[in-house]
C-alpha positions as CSV (number, residue, x, y, z in Angstrom):
1,M,99.9,90.1,82.4
2,K,101.6,93.0,80.8
3,P,100.7,96.5,82.1
4,R,98.4,99.0,80.5
5,T,99.6,102.6,80.3
6,E,97.5,105.4,81.8
7,L,98.2,109.1,82.7
8,L,97.7,110.1,86.3
9,E,98.6,113.7,87.4
10,G,100.2,114.2,83.9
11,R,102.7,111.3,84.4
12,Q,102.9,107.9,82.7
13,H,101.7,105.0,85.0
14,L,101.9,101.3,84.4
15,V,98.7,99.8,85.6
16,V,98.7,96.2,86.8
17,P,96.3,93.9,88.6
18,V,97.3,92.8,92.1
19,V,95.9,90.2,94.5
20,M,96.8,91.8,97.8
21,A,95.6,89.1,100.3
22,V,93.6,85.9,100.4
23,E,91.5,84.6,103.3
24,G,93.8,82.4,105.4
25,V,96.5,82.3,108.0
26,L,99.2,84.9,107.4
27,N,102.4,84.7,109.4
28,G,103.1,88.4,109.7
29,S,105.0,90.6,112.2
30,R,102.7,89.5,115.0
31,G,102.8,85.8,114.3
32,P,100.3,83.5,112.5
33,L,96.9,85.3,112.5
34,F,93.7,84.3,110.7
35,Y,92.5,86.9,108.1
36,P,88.8,86.1,107.5
37,A,87.1,86.9,104.2
38,K,84.6,89.1,106.0
39,E,87.3,91.4,107.4
40,L,89.1,91.6,104.0
41,D,85.8,92.6,102.4
42,R,85.1,95.3,105.1
43,S,88.6,96.9,104.5
44,V,88.0,97.6,100.7
45,P,87.0,101.3,101.0
46,H,90.1,102.0,103.1
47,W,92.6,100.8,100.5
48,N,91.9,103.1,97.5
49,G,94.5,105.8,97.3
50,R,97.0,104.1,99.6
51,P,100.6,104.3,98.5
52,V,102.5,101.4,96.8
53,V,106.1,101.2,98.0
54,V,109.1,99.0,97.3
55,Y,109.7,97.1,100.6
56,H,107.9,98.0,103.9
57,P,108.8,101.3,105.6
58,D,111.0,100.8,108.7
59,M,108.3,100.5,111.4
60,R,111.0,100.6,114.1
61,F,110.9,104.3,113.6
62,N,107.1,104.4,113.5
63,Y,107.2,105.4,109.8
64,S,104.1,104.8,107.8
65,A,104.2,104.9,104.0
66,G,102.6,108.4,104.4
67,N,105.8,109.8,105.8
68,P,107.5,112.3,103.5
69,E,110.9,110.4,103.8
70,V,109.2,107.2,102.8
71,F,107.4,108.9,99.9
72,D,110.7,110.2,98.7
73,R,112.7,107.0,99.1
74,Q,110.2,104.1,98.4
75,R,106.9,105.2,97.0
76,V,106.3,104.1,93.4
77,G,102.5,104.3,93.0
78,T,99.0,104.2,94.3
79,L,96.2,101.6,94.7
80,F,92.9,102.1,92.9
81,N,89.8,100.0,92.1
82,V,90.2,97.8,95.1
83,R,87.5,95.2,95.5
84,F,86.7,92.0,97.2
85,D,86.3,88.9,95.1
86,R,83.8,86.7,97.0
87,K,84.4,83.6,94.9
88,A,88.2,83.7,95.4
89,K,87.9,85.2,99.0
90,A,90.6,87.7,97.8
91,L,91.3,91.4,98.1
92,K,92.2,92.6,94.6
93,G,92.9,95.9,92.9
94,E,95.1,97.8,90.5
95,A,98.5,99.1,91.3
96,W,99.1,102.4,89.4
97,L,102.9,102.5,89.2
98,D,104.6,105.8,88.2
99,A,107.0,104.5,85.5
100,E,109.7,107.2,86.1
101,R,109.6,106.6,89.9
102,L,109.6,102.9,89.5
103,Q,112.8,103.0,87.3
104,A,114.5,105.3,89.8
105,V,113.5,103.4,93.0
106,D,114.1,99.8,91.8
107,P,114.9,99.0,88.2
108,R,114.4,95.3,88.8
109,V,110.7,95.9,89.6
110,Y,110.3,98.1,86.6
111,K,111.7,95.4,84.3
112,A,109.6,92.7,85.9
113,V,106.4,94.7,85.7
114,G,107.1,95.5,82.0
115,K,107.3,91.8,81.3
116,G,104.2,91.0,83.3
117,E,106.1,88.8,85.8
118,V,104.3,88.0,89.0
119,M,106.0,89.5,92.1
120,E,105.6,89.1,95.8
121,V,103.6,91.8,97.7
122,S,102.7,92.4,101.3
123,T,99.9,94.5,102.9
124,G,101.1,97.1,105.4
125,L,98.2,97.5,107.8
126,H,97.3,97.9,111.5
127,T,94.9,95.4,113.0
128,E,93.3,94.4,116.2
129,A,93.6,90.7,117.1
130,D,92.0,88.5,119.6
131,E,93.9,85.6,121.3
132,D,91.5,82.8,120.3
133,A,93.8,80.2,118.6
134,G,92.4,77.8,116.1
135,M,92.9,76.0,112.8
136,H,92.1,77.2,109.2
137,G,92.5,74.2,106.9
138,D,95.8,72.7,108.0
139,R,97.3,75.9,109.5
140,L,97.3,76.8,113.1
141,Y,96.8,80.5,114.1
142,I,97.1,82.3,117.4
143,G,94.3,84.8,116.9
144,T,92.0,86.5,114.3
145,A,93.0,89.8,112.8
146,R,90.1,92.4,112.7
147,N,89.4,96.0,112.0
148,Y,92.1,96.6,109.3
149,Q,93.6,100.1,109.0
150,P,95.5,100.0,105.7
151,D,98.7,102.0,105.4
152,H,100.4,100.7,102.1
153,L,101.0,97.9,99.8
154,A,104.7,96.8,99.6
155,I,106.3,95.2,96.5
156,L,108.9,92.7,97.6
157,P,111.3,92.0,94.8
158,D,113.4,89.4,96.6
159,I,111.4,88.6,99.8
160,V,108.4,86.2,100.2
161,G,105.3,88.0,101.5
162,A,103.1,86.7,104.4
163,C,100.4,86.1,101.9
164,S,102.7,84.8,99.2
165,I,102.5,84.0,95.5
166,K,102.1,80.4,96.6
167,D,99.1,81.5,98.8
168,G,97.5,83.3,95.8
169,A,98.7,86.9,96.2
170,G,101.0,88.8,93.9
171,L,101.6,91.8,91.6
172,C,100.7,91.3,87.9
173,R,98.2,88.6,88.9
174,N,94.5,88.4,88.0
175,E,93.4,85.2,89.4
176,I,94.4,83.0,92.3
177,G,95.2,79.9,90.2
178,E,96.5,81.7,87.1
179,L,100.2,82.6,86.8
180,P,101.5,84.1,83.5
181,L,104.4,82.3,81.9
182,L,107.7,84.0,82.7
183,M,109.5,84.9,79.5
184,P,113.3,84.3,79.5
185,A,115.4,87.5,79.3
186,V,116.6,88.2,75.7
187,A,120.3,89.1,75.5
């Protein structure tokens, strides 16, 4: 889906849909945890206004996406209109991407967004997790993630996210089962 153009703070933004996460087992930094629909739904009000960055901030240095250095180096936009789709059991929203910042930070992402190509994303959030292992579908998990404290959404131009395109997530994506056709580059 090609972006629509909006002005935000007097600057041109490319607005694209994003499926941020889908109920399921996500193999993130703490291992495979179950992310239930109920917890995704409860997190909705905390996502609006969160930064969109290219790649995750370096958490080894305790950087959140709210750090001025991260803003200067990686921030390309902001999340708005976040909602929970009960039918798809998915956290969805709009990524408002500052066109000028996006070109400066990562021209590959700018080109892909302009063509409406689906790209990998990853939620940057803090959670609490129990240690009750189980199965969700055919996937084993070591605990359930609860009480999400969102920090950012990362665009991953060349890395697969914990909740990947294959799982139903992605930038420039409206529906879980729907993927736009990728147009070949014109020389």
